[in-house]
N, C-alpha and C positions, 0 to 999 in steps of 0.2 A: 700735786701728784705724789703718791707714795712710791717707795722703792720697789715693792712688789709689782705695782702697776707699770713702772718703768721697765722692770725686767720682762714682764709679759709682752709689752710693746716691742722691746728689743728683740725678743725671740721671734715674734711675728714678722718684724721687719727683715731680720736676717734670713729667715726661712723662706719668705715669699718674694723678696726683691728680685731675684733672678729666675724664680719659677714663673711660668706664664699664667699666673693666677691673680695678679694684681695685689701688690703690697699695700698700696694706698687704700684700696677697697677693703682689705682685711683689717687694716688699722682703723678705718672709720667704724667698721662693725664692732671691733674690739673696744674702741673708745666709748661707743654707745652702750655696749653691754656693761662696761665698768662705771658708767655714770660720768665719764669725762666729757661727753658731748651729748647734747640732747636736741630735741626738736624745738624750733622757734614757735612761740605763741604770741598772739596779739593781746590787747588789753582786756579782752573778754575770755582769755585763757583758751582760745580756739587755735588749732594748729594753723600755721601759715603755710600755704601750698604754693609751690612753683609749678612750672609747666609739667614737671615729671614727678610730682609727689611732694610730701612734706619737706620743708627746708630745715637743715640743721642750724641750731643756734650758733652764732659765731663764737669760736673759742680759739683766738689767735695763738695762744700759748701752746695748746695741744696740737694744733695744726702745724705750728712751727717745729715742735718737738718731733713729730712724725717725719718731718723732712730732714731735720738736722741729724737725727740718728742714722741717716743714710751714710754718714761718714764711715760707719762700720762696714757697709757694703762696699764702699770705695776702697777702704783699706784691704779688704779681703781680695778683691780683684787685682789690686796693685801687687799684692804678694804673689798671687797665683800666676799672673801674667807679667811678672817683672821683666822677663826677657823681651817681650814685645814693647814694653814701656822704655826699656833701654834702647831698643832699635829706634823708636820714635825720637828719643832724646838725641841720639846721634844724627838722625835725619834732620832735626831742627837746625843743626849746625853744618849740614851738608856732608856728613860723613857716612851716611847709610841711605842709599836710594830707596830700598824697600821700606825702611822706617819712615822716610820722608813722604812717600806715597800714602802709606797707611795713615800718617798724621793728617795729611791734607784731606783724605777721605773722611776721617772722623770729624774734622772741623766742618766739612761740607754737610755731613749728616746731622751735626749738632745745631747749625744755624737756624733751620726752620723752627725747631722747638723753642729756641731762645727767643725768637721774634714773636712767635705765637703766644708763648707763656707770658711775656711782658705785656702784650696787648690785651689778653683776655683773662688774666689771673683773677681779677675781682669777680667777673661774671661766673667763672668756673667754680670758685669757692662758694659763691652765693647760691647757685642753682643746681650744681651737680654733686655736692658733698652731702649726700643723704643715702640711707640704706636702700631705698627703693631705686634710685638712679644707679647705685652700685650693682644691684641685682640685675637690672636690665642690661648693663654693660657686661656683667659676668656671663649671662645667657647668650648674648649676641657673640661674644668672643668664643664661648664654648662651641657654638654651632660653626663658627668660622674655622676653628681648629679641626673639628671633625670633618668638615668639607675638604680641608687641606690634606688631611690624612688620605682621603679617597683619591685626590688628584695628584699628590706628590709621588713621583716615581724614583726609586733608588737606582741610579745608573751612573755611568762614568762621564756623563755630559755636564755635570754640575761643576761649578767653580769650587775647588776644594781648598785653595790657599787664599787667605784673606789679602795677600799682597797682589792678587790678580783681580781684585774688585775694581771696577771702573768708578770714576768720580760720579758718573750719572746714576749708577746703581746705588752708590752711597747717598746721593741726594734724594733718591726715591725712598730709601729706607728712612732717611731723616724726616721726610714729609709725612710718611705713615706714622712715625713715632709721635707726631702731634696728636694723633687720636688718643694716645695714652693720657692726655690731659684730663680725659673723662675718667674719674676713678672707677675701677672695675675692668677697664679695657686691658690694662697691663702693658707697661713699656716693653718688657722682654717679649711678650706675645706678639705685639705689633711689629717689632723690629725683626724677630725671627721669621714670622710669616712673610713679611716684606722681603726678607733676604731669600727665602725659598722661591718667592714669586719672580724675583729678578735673576734666578738661576744659581743661587749658592747651594752648596751641600748643607745638610743639617748641621754638621759640625762647624763649618765656616760661618753659617748664619748665626749660630749660638755664640761663637767666639767674637764676631763683630758686634753683636748685641751687648756682650759683656764689656767690651772695650768702650763702646759708645756710652755706656753708663758713666764712665769716668768724667767726661766733661758735662754731661747732662745732669747727673746727680750733684756733681761738684758745684756747678753754677747755682743750682737751686738751693743747695745747702748754704753757700756763702751769702746768697741774697736773703734768705730767711734769717740767718744768724744776725746779719747787720740790721735788718728792718724790724725784727721781733725780739731783739736781745733783752730788752727791759721786761717784756712779758715772760720770756723764758726764765730769766733770773728770779723774778718775783713769784711766779705761779708754779713753775716746774721745779726749779732748784738745780744747782750745779751738780749735786750728788746724783740726782735722778738722771740728769743728762749724761753724765759720764758712765753711769751704769748701763743705760740704754745703748750707748755707743759701743761699749766693751762687749756686751752680750751679742749685739747684732753683728759685730766683726767675726766672732767665733762661729756663730750659727751660719752666717753668709758664706764663709769659707767651705763649710761642709755642704751647703746647699748647692754651690757652683759645681763642686766635684760630683755630687749626686746627679745634677741635671745633665752634665756631659755624659755620664755613664748611662743614664736613662734614655736620653735622646738617641744615642747610637744603637740602642737595642730595642726600644719600645716606641719611639716617636712621640708625637704630641697627643695621641688619642686619649690616654687616661686623664690628662689634664683637662681636656675638653669635657669629658664626662663629669669630672669633679666640679668644674665651673657651673655646668647646667644644674647639677644636684644642689649645689650651694645656693644658686640663684632661686631655685624652687623653694628651698627652706626659708630663705630670707623673705620672699614674697608671701609665703604662707604665714609666717610669724607676724609680719607687719600688717597683713590684710586682716588678721584677727584682732 
């Protein structure tokens, strides 16, 4: 992997991690476009198909790189929500009840994805990491977002403070987050929509989604770093890895600020339209 390629992937990761458009889906498409990941072929040079289209050739180093540079997204949210993290730190030692409750809720929301990911990681990477499966997920997610825009009502009945979220609501958000294991669904989309469905305001749903990214992305990053370090060091290189993380940190910070501003004024509709348009473009390109 070259430094320019690492920079491009870092920008895409930072820009899309918290937007409800699927960072993993965009990274897969970008890697394919740059020749970092291709389709799997058999001994006769024929495409190998899974249930939902051509399968991507395994590239552990690139897949690991795309996950490890999520460190940038973690650092961005840590800086922006430092006050909340401080509350949870105090709650951990019993000195802040609100922080303790928020920490427990985030743990409850994280557990389903941790279990699901460990059980099905191999199957997911084998059958769902392809442009066609990403396009399907983008389209389905886009339709779901547009439907939510029609159903969601802005009123005073929503939970507006994340400290008021119940553990059952947090658990439901965590279970829905498992859908984001399918590249193209989007972790932030799944958790924000789930938050709206259990009664959170748009701002509270987004904030809880951002904070839930800390344990979710953190665990995935640590796991991939440990299990794929040799591939990362030999194929990607430390310079490309550091570059990707640095750029994704800066871009992610701006992305979070933009999303908060956008959601409070325009909602999810524009992102739903974008997802459907991108899905149509990808299907058209690969169908040809």
